[in-house]
VOLO-997873 format. One record per residue: x, z, y of N, C-alpha, C in turn. Coordinates in steps of 0.05 Angstrom, whole numbers, plus 5000, padded with zeros to 4 digits. Example, Ala and Ser with C-alpha at 12.3 -4.5 7.8 and 13.67 -1.06 7.14 Angstrom:
2
526451564886524651564910526451564934;525751424955527351434979525851575001;
This chain:
499
347835925488348235675491350235515473;351435475457352335325440356135245462;358435265450360035125465360334765463;358934715439358334455443356634285471;353734505462351834495482352934495516;355334705519355734765536357934455555;360134465533361634175532358634065542;358033955532355233635542355633735572;353733915579352933945607354833975612;357034035614359433925637359333735636;359933505620360833275619358233145633;355533175627353933045653353433055678;354533325675354733505715356933185719;359533255706361732985721360532765727;359332675706358532405708356132345728;355432585734352632615755354532505783;356132755793358532725814358932395816;360732355798360632075798358431835811;356631835798354431745810353631795840;353832055843352332075866354532035890;357831955874359031835894358731515910;356731375886356431125894353431205919;352931335917350231395935347931295919;347331235889346331145884343831305865;344531715866342831835850340231855857;339531765872336431805885335331585873;336331345850334931115842333431215822;330231275815329131285796326631055798;327930825767325930685770322830755756;321230705760318730765757318130575734;318230595708318230225709315230275692;314030445681310830515667308230375692;306230205699304330195704305330155734;307030025744308330015766307429755776;306229675808305229565816307329255831;306729065831308328755827310428785858;309928985871311828995893312829265891;313729385881315429685875316629655874;320029885873321529795868323929615876;323329375909323929125907328029175906;329428975899332629035901333529155868;331629345852332129425835332529305810;333029375781333629155758333029395739;333929555730333429825708331129815711;330629795689325729875696324629705702;325729565716323629305723324429025715;326428995717327428595692327728615663;326328495654326828395631330228385628;330428385600333828285600334128085600;332327855597332227575594333027515617;331027625635331127625669334127715683;335227935667337027915681339827915664;339427765642341527485636341827245655;338827155657339026945673338826995702;340027305715341527265740343527405746;345127515716347727425719349627215711;348227085690348426805695349126645720;346226765740347326515766348926645781;349426915781350727025802349527255821;347127335816344727505843345227655824;346427755807346328175789348628085789;349628375785352628465767352528675755;353528565725353728855704354329135722;356229115739356829365741354929445764;353029415783349829445784348729555760;347529435748346229485726347729775707;349929835713350829955698351030245716;350730245749350630565757348330525768;345330345768343730435768342430615734;343730575723342830735694344330925694;346330935703348031185711346531375720;345331305744344131435769341131515754;339831325738338031425728337731665708;340031685690340931895678340932145687;342732115705343732385723341832475746;339232355748337832425760335932675760;336932925772335733195767333233195766;330832965771328133095770327432915740;329632735728328532615713330232725678;329132585655329332665625332132535613;334532545630336332395627338532625611;338432925613339333135600337833055577;336233055567334033125542333832875526;334932595547334932355531337532285514;340032275533342232225525344132485510;345332435489347232595483349332615491;350832485490352932305500352832055517;354432065542354631875557356631775563;357531445565359931385554360531105585;360631355611360231265645362531125640;364731255629367530995632367630765632;366530825605368430585583365830355599;363130475602361730215612362630125635;363130325660363930165687366529945684;367730075661370329905660369929625647;368129635624366329375617366029235636;363829335653361829135670363729085685;366429185697367929135720369328895704;369728865681370528625670370428385664;367028465654365628285648365228025680;364428245697364628225714366128015737;368028095733371027835742371427585722;370627685696371127335680368527255688;366227265694363727185701365327045728;366327065750367527005767369226815770;370726905754373726705742371226455726;369126375722367126235705368426165673;368726505663367926375637366226505623;365026395613362826415595362226565575;359526705581358327115568357926985540;359527195523359127185491357327165492;354627205497351627215482349727305515;346927215503345727265533344927555543;346127715524346028065523348428095544;350628045543353028035554352228135589;353228455585353728635611350828755615;349528745595347028865597347329215591;346529405607346629645593345529785559;345429885544344229775514344930145507;342530265499343030535493343130605458;344430725446345330705412344631105404;342231005387340731195373343731415358;344031615375346831805357345331855325;345331525305345931475286348131345272;350331175296351030885292353331005298;355931025280358131005285359730865308;362031045323362830935340366531025346;367230895341370630995323370931175358;372131405340373231565349370831815358;368631855349367131965359365432045337;363932385328363732465307360232395309;359632315303355932235291354932415281;352632525303352332795299349132875292;346832545288345132545275342232755295;343432855324342033045335342433335321;344233295309345233725298346333765309;347334005309349134135304350934265284;349734125255351834165228353034075230;353633855244355633615232358433625260;358033805278359833905305363133945289;363933845292366133875272368333755264;366033615249366733335232368233125239;369733055218372732815237370632605249;371632525266370632345284370731985266;369231835269368631625258370931435260;371231225244374431145244374030885255;371130745251370930575259367530445277;368230305286364230275296362830185273;360430305271358330095252358829875262;357829705232357829405238355329305267;354229475270351929305281353329285315;354829615310356229665330357629475349;359429335323361729225332361328935342;358128895331356128595337355528705366;355228905366354528925405356528885423;358128925408361029035432362028625430;361828545417363228265410361028105423;358528205425356428035446357228075479;358328235487358928415514357128635511;354628655498353428935509354629195517;354029335543354729585549353929755538;354629935522353630155512354030465533;350730505536351330665560352130925555;350830975524350531255512349731285480;349431465474348331575455345331825463;343431635444341331835444340131965431;339232095445338232425430335332265401;334632415382333532365371332932575353;330532545333329432825317332332905313;332633195293334833175268335433085247;337132855247337432715222334732555219;334332445248331132265240329432245221;328332495226327032675195324032805207;323232655221320032605233318932435250;317332395257315632205281315132275304;315432585312314432665336316632705358;319932655354320632695369322232955373;321433205372322433395374325133515365;325633545385330133705375330533985387;330434135381331134435382333134375403;335134205389338034255395339334255425;338733925426338933775452335633715471;334033875463331833815484329533555472;327833595479326333385472325033305503;325833125506324632855530321932805530;320832845551318632805555317432475550;314832435539313132205533313732065565;313831805575313631705603310531705611;308231825596305631795604304632115607;303832165629303332445630305432665632;307332565653309932785657308733035659;307133105678305933325684305433525660;304533415640303133605614305533585599;307133395596310433435582308333255555;307633065546308232945512309832865496;309932835472311532795456312532585460;315632485465316332195458315631995438;314732075406315232035387318231965377;318232015354321131925341320431715315;322531735311325031945310326931845331;326831595340328431395370327131525390;326931695385326031915420327231855444;329531865441331131775467332231515478;331731295453331931095457330330985478;327731125470324630975478324831095513;325531295518325231445540327731305557;330031215544332431105558330730845570;329130715562328430415563326130565583;324530685587322730755597322830785617;325130955624325531085658327730875662;329130765652331030555665332730665665;333730785646337230935642338530665615;338330505608339130305593335830055586;337729775584335229565589333829575557;335329655538334229565510335429835496;335129915477335430205459335930015435;337130075420338530095391337830395380;335530295353335230545342335030455300;333530535292332630675266330330715262;329430585233325930605235326330565197;325230815189324530945162322130945158;320531055178317131055171316331065199;317630835219315930865244317630845261;319530955262322031155277321730915299;321530765308322130525327319130545330;318530425323314430325329313730555340;313230825331311830955334312931085364;315431135379315631185397315630925415;315730755406315130585432311730425432;311030485410307030605418306730705439;307730985432306831205451308631205478;309931005485311230975512311030675517;308830535515308430245519310630085525;311930105509313829945500313129805479;315429605476315529445443317829395422;317429575400319429655388319129495363;321429325350321829205329323029275305;321529255284322829295247323629105243;326129075239326028795217325628875185;325928635176325828635148329228795136;328629075118330929145116333328975112;333328865093336128715090336528485110;335628395126337128235148339328395166;339928625177341128845187342829015171;345829045178346929215162347029545155;346829675147346829885156349830075154;352129905151354629995141355930225167;356130475171356530605188355230745202;351430675186349430845203348531065185;348831315189348131545178345631565170;344631585152342631465127341231725123;338131665126335231835119334731805085;334231445089332931525061334131115048;334631035044336330855033334630625024;332930695017331230494997328930395028;328730585053327430495070327730455093;329830595109331830575126331830225136;331930195172331829995186333429975204;335129865211336029895239335229645265;333329705281332729485297333229545331;331629405347331629415375328629505388;328729575413327629705427327629675449;325029565466325529375500322829425508;322429255524320929225547318728925540;319928835521318028635510319628435481;317228295472318428185449320928035456;321127855478323427635477326127735480;326228045491327928215504328528315468;327528355452327528555422328728255405;327628065413328627785400331527755399;331527805436335027755441337027945424;336628215422337728435413337828325380;335328235363335528275334337427985327;337327855350339127555341342427725338;342427915350346128075353346328135325;344328325323345128535303344528365272;343628225272342628015243346027825248;347127895268349427625275348127385267;345827225292345026995288345426935312;346026675310346926405335343626465345;343326505372342226585392339926335403;336326395399336226135399333126275418;332626085430329726115453327526215443;326426385450323326455431321326375424;320826255401319226045409316126235412;314326145426311826285436310026155420;308926225397306826005387303726035410;302625805405299925845419297926035407;295726145414294526335393291626165375;291625925389288425715383290025775347;288825685327290625695305291225965294;292426085297293626285299291326475271;291926685242289726745232291527025223;289127105240289527495225288627655213;289127795194288027955176288328295189;285828405189285828615192284728845167;286528935160285829045138283929445149;281129275134279429535144280829865128;281729735098282930105092285930175091;284430375094286930565108288130575136;288730355148289730315176288130445202;285230435185283330475215280830765205;283430825189281331165182281131375201;280131485213279931685227281231635245;280631345273283831395302281131555314;283331715333282231805365280831515370;278231705393277531455406279031285422;281731445446282831125456284831025439;285131075428286230935398284930675389;281130735382279530535380278630405395;279230485409277530295435280230075445;282430175443284030055456285029695438;284629915408284929595381282429515377;280529575388278029375381278429235406;279929325430279629075453281728965446;284129025439286428805434284528565413;283228665388281928405379280528265389;278728425405276028245417278427965441;280228045452282127835472283727675458;283627685430285927605414282927385399;281327415393278827165379278827105407;278027165436277327005463279126795464;282326895453284026665461285426445444;281926455425282126275410283926245375;284926525374286226635346283026705328;283326685299282026745281282526965275;281327195279281327535273278927625256;280727605219279027715203279127995192;277328185184277128475180276428365146;278228515134278228465110278828685091;277728775069277728945049281229055051;282628825040285928915037285129105024;284329304998283629404978286529494962;288829384972290929424960292929604975;292229664997292629815016293130115014;290330334992288930454985290930634964;293330424961294830574935297130664964;297230594981299830654996300631084985;298831134992299031394993300631554970;300431394948301231444908304631304909;305531164936307531044915310431264941;308631374955311231574963310031814971;308531904948306932114960308232384967;307332474996309032675007311432635019;313032495014314732225025316932315004;316332354977318232424954320532324953;321131954953322831784956324831874984;323131835002324831945018326432235018;324832435012326032705011327732624993;328432594968330132524936332532474949;332832144965335632054983336832265001;334432405020336032535040336032755023;335432925009336933165000340133084986;339532894972342532634959345032744989;343632585004345632615021346532895039;343633125044344933385048345833585035;345833575010345333814988347633944996;350833805002353634035008353234125032;351433975049351734035079350134335078;347034335058345634495060346734795056;348534675038349734985017351235095036;353235025058354135035076353535095092;351535045102350635045141347635055134;346635075117342535115119341835355152;342735435154342435615190343235465206;344235265200344835065221341934865234;340434795213338734615203336034705225;334434495238332534535247330934675227;330034925224328034915197325934715190;324134575210322534485201323334215193;326234235196327933895177329033915155;329634195157330934265126328334315111;326434395126324134465103323434145078;323033955093322233615088324033575070;327833665083330233555060329233645040;329134015030329634145009327734014985;324633924994323133774980323933724964;326233494970327433234957328333444927;329433674922330733804911330233814879;327333874874325633844855323833664846;325133334849324833174841325133114821;325532924792325832864780326832714775;328132584759329932274754327732134754;325832144728323331994718321731934742;321032194761319832134771320031944801;322531964801324331734831324131544812;324231484794324631134777322531124781;319931274767317531144762316831004796;316031244812315331104839316330974845;318430844853320830544850318730344835;318930424811317230204799315230104806;313030364822311130284827310830124853;313030224863312930074902314229894896;316229734866315729404876313429254867;310629484851308929354841306529274871;308229404883306529524908307329344933;309529174931310629004946309628694948;309028694912307928444903305728374908;303528574904301028604913299828534945;301928694964300928554987302828344998;304428204983305127944990303027734985;301927764959299827644954296727654971;296327834972295427944995294627835023;297027875029297727685050298227395058;298527235041299126985038297026865055;297926645069295726555078295126635106;296226805117295126975142299027005161;297126905194300126925199301127215211;299627415203300327675205297627805202;298828125206296928335202295828465218;294728535230293928735251293029025254;294329315258292529465253294029685276;292829905284294430045303296930185301;298630125314301830355304300730625303;299730735310298831035303295931095309;294931255303292831405294291731535322;293631655337292431825356295131695380;294831835407296131845424297531995433;299332085441301732205445300532525457;300432755435299332935447301533085456;299633335461302633485489304033685475;307333685470308733795464309034085449;306434285474306334495478304634495436;302834285435300634295424302634265394;304034165381305334065371307134275354;308934435375309134745373308534965358;304834955362304135075363304535285344;304335165315305335335289305935045265;307235065251308034935226306134775221;303434855208300734655202299934475217;300534535239300134295269301734125267;304334265274306634045270305933845244;306933975218306533785199302933535192;301633715207299733505207299433325226;300033345249300533125273302833005262;305233055250307532875244306032745219;305132755207303332565179301932375197;300732425213299032175226300432045248;302232115259303931895264305731755246;306231865237308431675211306131455184;304031635186300931445164301731135169;300330985188300530695192303930495189;305330595210307630455207309130515179;309130865168311230745148309830605124;307530495127307230335100308830055102;309230025125310429725131313329735117;314630025121316730055104316430055078;314330085065313230095041313529885022;311229685046312429375031314829365040;316829355041320229185052318929035075;316829025089315928855115316828855139;316828645158317428725184315628765206;315628835232313428965249314229005272;312528885284313428935315311229145330;311229295343308729415356309129315390;306829255398305829105419303929415446;304229395463303029615478300229445479;297329615478295229475488292929595493;294229785518292429875527292329905557;289529985563289529845593292030035621;292929855634293629975660292530255666;295430475660294330775680293931025653;292330775630291531055610293831105586;292731225568295231345555296731055545;298731105538300130875517298530825492;297830645479296830525456299330375439;299730205421301029995400298729865389;299329575390297729455370300729325353;300629345329302429465304301729015295;303028835290304328645285305528635258;304828685237305928655207306228315194;307828385178308128145163310128215138;310228015118311328135094315027975106;316128125081318828165079320227955088;322227815109324127605111321627375130;319927445139318327255165318627365190;321627485192322027595221321927355241;323727135244322726955265320126875257;318226815244315926745260313726965264;314627245250313327445263314527475288;316927515301316827625337315527235351;315527005341314526845348310726915357;309827035336307627085336306227325353;308127565344308527765373308727685395;310027375402310227485434308027205436;305827145432303626975423301127285442;301527435413300327715409300527835444;303627895450303828085474302227895496;303227655509301627565525298227495535;297327635499294827725516293927935515;294728125498293928425505295528605510;297828535515300028795538298628765561;299129025565298729125594300928865624;299628855646301628755658303429005677;306328845675307328975699309728805710;311128945722312728845740315028755731;315428665708318028465688317728275697;319828195708319927815712321927875697;320327635677322027485649319827185651;
């Protein structure tokens, strides 16, 4: 065990002691597939952020209660907290909650609807005084950040309580969620088997699914918010890249990186998105399904779907049609070109290698070998090849914008498979890379055409989570959230979440 890992374990144990002193260590929200009467009196994992906000305003819920429940869930010895969080901000979260509770009692208005609500932060976002590790040990000992990332500043101004920094695939460079440095948190479904959480925002997904945070902030370069959301029965939102600033966010690929939220509902994602984008909060407009037009591309996205995903996807389309939406399957042959725009992730690898080059020279042995191998493929890409691929991408964006015109959104499965067992993924390198490619296949195309997309759950209660991707062209985010909320109301399994 490294010194850094030993210090982290000690820190978590100390926080656990404080949580035990409150008598809350036994709290373990079971947010997945709950019955309507379960968990009375608990909030984390039981209530949507929107409902938490209403109860905080009414005085029937306190920020301190939310923080203590979150910390108790993190420290539950039977849970995934130690693998979900790289760092827990117990003291600052308690202090912030106490201050906000005092201000509310004195009649001071909340800064935003998310004020006083615990949020987790992926270990790619700078926080002043903390070294951003990117889920690695490579950067241990590097200087701490001088200031918060811009979106972190916005979250703090809005009153969000950052409960801690969540685990991620090392440097966010796969869609599986495997991390040999800090452990791999298990998927919320089928814990006995131990399935992948999805990545790269792996810890963010489990923090929400297990009631350790009400929402999570992560990044999405090729599906890193939507994949773990889909595999854990959550909602993940990848906004149009240019809407959310990436100042102070560790890059993977400057062409494709986006920052966004993950939560239980589309409404909650919209609340977080408005803060990240520095927009005034507005009520989420839920559009009537009747009259909405959905394009369902037959090319590429539906190839070789696993039976559970194919069945859930077909059921979701049927439910939307029955609710009055016009659901039209189309060839949309433009998508056949997707594999040629970023072949073998060449654009991503070239941009990643440019950032990592000096670290690889001095500390290659500290990298996860599978992540290092992917980064090093960028070393061989020539400038003319890179520029040609960027030109092809611009053409691709134009073609998809044209093909999607006249439709309210495009629908496709978020991933072609449900979450496989961790042991299967780690069987050998060929299996690891094959499954990773399948997980990234569908969601990465949205990053290619510079669009925005939601993943909303569409499986039956009690079965393996499956995500339905609701995608739009660039800068249609507000409309897409309104459409996504309408879709969610019809296809997402009922949970014991008040909203």
